[in-house]
C-alpha positions in Angstrom: 38.6 6.1 78.7 35.8 8.1 77.2 35.9 9.5 73.7 36.2 13.1 74.8 39.1 12.1 77.1 40.8 10.3 74.3 40.6 13.3 72.0 41.9 15.6 74.7 44.8 13.2 75.3 45.7 13.0 71.7 45.4 16.8 71.3 47.7 17.3 74.3 50.4 15.2 72.6 50.2 17.2 69.3 53.0 19.8 68.9 51.8 23.3 68.2 52.4 24.6 64.8 54.5 27.7 64.7 52.7 30.9 63.6 53.1 31.4 59.9 54.5 28.0 59.3 52.0 27.0 56.7 52.5 30.3 54.9 56.3 29.9 54.9 56.0 26.3 53.6 53.8 27.4 50.7 55.9 30.5 50.0 59.2 28.6 49.9 57.7 25.9 47.6 56.4 28.7 45.4 59.7 30.5 45.2 61.6 27.4 44.2 59.0 26.4 41.6 58.8 29.8 40.1 62.6 29.8 39.6 62.2 26.5 37.9 59.4 27.9 35.7 61.5 30.9 34.7 64.5 28.7 33.8 62.2 26.5 31.7 61.0 29.6 29.7 64.4 31.0 29.2 65.9 27.7 28.1 62.9 26.4 26.1 61.3 29.5 24.6 63.6 32.4 25.3 63.0 35.9 26.5 61.0 38.2 24.2 63.5 40.2 22.2 61.9 43.6 22.8 61.6 43.3 26.6 63.3 46.6 27.2 60.8 48.5 25.1 57.8 46.4 26.1 58.3 47.3 29.8 57.7 50.9 28.9 54.1 50.2 27.8 51.1 50.1 30.2 49.8 47.0 28.4 52.8 45.0 29.5 52.1 45.8 33.2 48.3 45.3 32.8 49.0 41.8 31.6 51.5 41.1 34.3 49.2 42.6 36.9 46.3 40.5 35.8 48.1 37.2 36.0 49.8 38.1 39.3 46.5 39.0 40.8 45.1 35.6 39.8 48.2 34.0 41.4 47.6 36.0 44.6 44.0 34.8 44.7 45.3 31.2 44.2 47.9 31.7 47.0 45.3 33.0 49.5 42.8 30.3 48.6 45.4 27.5 48.8 46.5 28.7 52.2 42.9 28.6 53.5 42.2 25.2 51.9 45.2 23.8 53.7 43.4 24.3 57.0 40.7 21.8 57.9 37.2 23.2 57.8 38.3 26.6 56.6 36.1 28.6 54.2 37.3 29.9 50.9 37.2 33.5 52.0 37.2 36.5 49.7 39.7 35.1 47.2 37.0 32.9 45.7 35.0 35.9 44.5 38.1 38.0 43.8 39.3 35.9 40.8 36.0 36.3 38.8 36.0 40.0 39.6 39.6 40.4 38.3 38.6 38.5 35.2 35.6 40.7 34.7 37.6 43.9 35.1 40.0 42.9 32.3 37.1 41.7 30.2 35.6 45.2 30.4 38.9 46.8 29.4 39.2 44.3 26.5 35.7 45.2 25.3 36.5 48.9 25.4 39.7 48.4 23.5 38.0 46.3 20.8 35.2 48.8 20.4 37.8 51.6 20.0 39.7 49.6 17.4 39.0 49.6 13.6 36.7 46.7 12.8 39.3 45.2 10.5 41.9 44.9 13.4 39.6 43.4 16.1 40.2 39.8 15.0 44.0 40.4 15.2 43.7 41.8 18.7 41.7 38.9 19.9 43.6 36.1 18.2 47.1 37.5 17.9 49.7 35.2 16.4 49.9 32.6 19.1 46.4 31.8 20.3 46.8 28.1 19.5 49.9 27.7 21.6 49.2 30.1 24.5 47.0 28.1 26.8 49.0 24.9 26.3 52.3 26.7 27.0 50.9 28.3 30.2 49.8 24.9 31.5 53.2 23.3 30.7 55.1 26.2 32.4 52.7 26.0 35.4 53.6 22.3 36.0 56.5 22.8 38.4 54.4 25.3 40.4 51.5 23.0 40.6 53.7 20.1 41.8 55.3 22.3 44.4 51.9 23.6 45.6 50.6 20.1 45.9 53.7 19.1 47.9 53.0 22.1 50.3 49.4 21.2 50.6 50.2 17.6 51.5 52.1 18.9 54.5 49.0 20.8 55.7 45.6 19.3 56.4 43.2 19.9 53.5 39.7 18.4 53.8 38.0 19.8 50.7 40.4 18.1 48.4 38.8 19.1 45.1 38.6 22.8 46.0 42.2 22.6 47.3 43.4 21.0 44.0 41.6 23.8 42.1 43.2 26.5 44.3 46.6 24.9 43.6 45.7 25.1 39.9 44.8 28.7 40.1 48.0 29.6 41.9 50.1 27.6 39.4 48.2 28.9 36.4 48.6 32.5 37.6 52.3 32.1 38.1 52.7 30.1 34.9 50.9 32.8 32.9 53.1 35.5 34.5 56.3 33.7 33.6 55.1 32.9 30.1 54.7 36.7 29.7 58.4 37.0 29.7 58.3 35.3 26.3 54.9 36.1 24.8 54.7 39.3 22.8 50.9 39.5 22.8 49.7 42.4 24.9 46.1 43.3 23.9 43.7 43.0 26.7 41.4 40.9 24.5 44.1 38.3 23.8 45.1 38.1 27.5 41.6 37.9 28.9 40.8 35.1 26.4 43.8 32.9 25.9 45.7 33.5 29.1 42.6 33.0 31.1 41.9 29.8 29.2 45.4 28.5 30.2 44.8 29.4 33.8 41.3 27.8 33.7 42.9 24.6 32.3 45.2 24.5 35.3 42.3 25.0 37.7 40.4 22.1 36.0 43.4 19.8 36.2 43.8 20.7 39.8 40.2 20.0 40.6 40.4 16.7 38.8 43.7 15.5 40.5 43.2 17.1 43.9 41.2 14.2 45.4 43.9 11.7 44.3 47.0 13.7 45.1 45.8 15.2 48.4 44.1 12.1 49.9 45.3 11.5 53.5 
């Protein structure tokens, strides 16, 4: 049997994947892991005590919108990386653009603030713990995303791991926002982004090992 005939025979015996199956697999894994991350925050750190009032402020929703947008980029990128030979698509450029937009807002806010308050807006009260806590909270989401990817067919394993880290970091940062009382754009774009970047770096490092066929 010739090589082309062998490939055709093997392909004929391969069951077709139902439309949307990969998306559903990733979405279900993400849903379960997000619930675990929320439970972790509520049990370990607790909900911010002023949540009712915080939700009335635009800064709260800007922070949540930023981290959710990063998570959405991670979801799109992860889904594409789960398909062999697929390109990264627009999500790869969207994440830096989202970061840049918030960075511009942060710069405007800092310039409009009195010079003596700018350091407080940038550093807040929790800058030391923020990136670390985001990475810890993102752990169940990262594990679930890797599990979902292992049921797909990624070929660019380092990029796939990084995309899983971006998704996990975005979700972890969003869930951490249920506890964190920092809301200045300068704080969020610096320390939240550092936590998400840490997740991306870990994903890129571990991807080739965890996703190897």
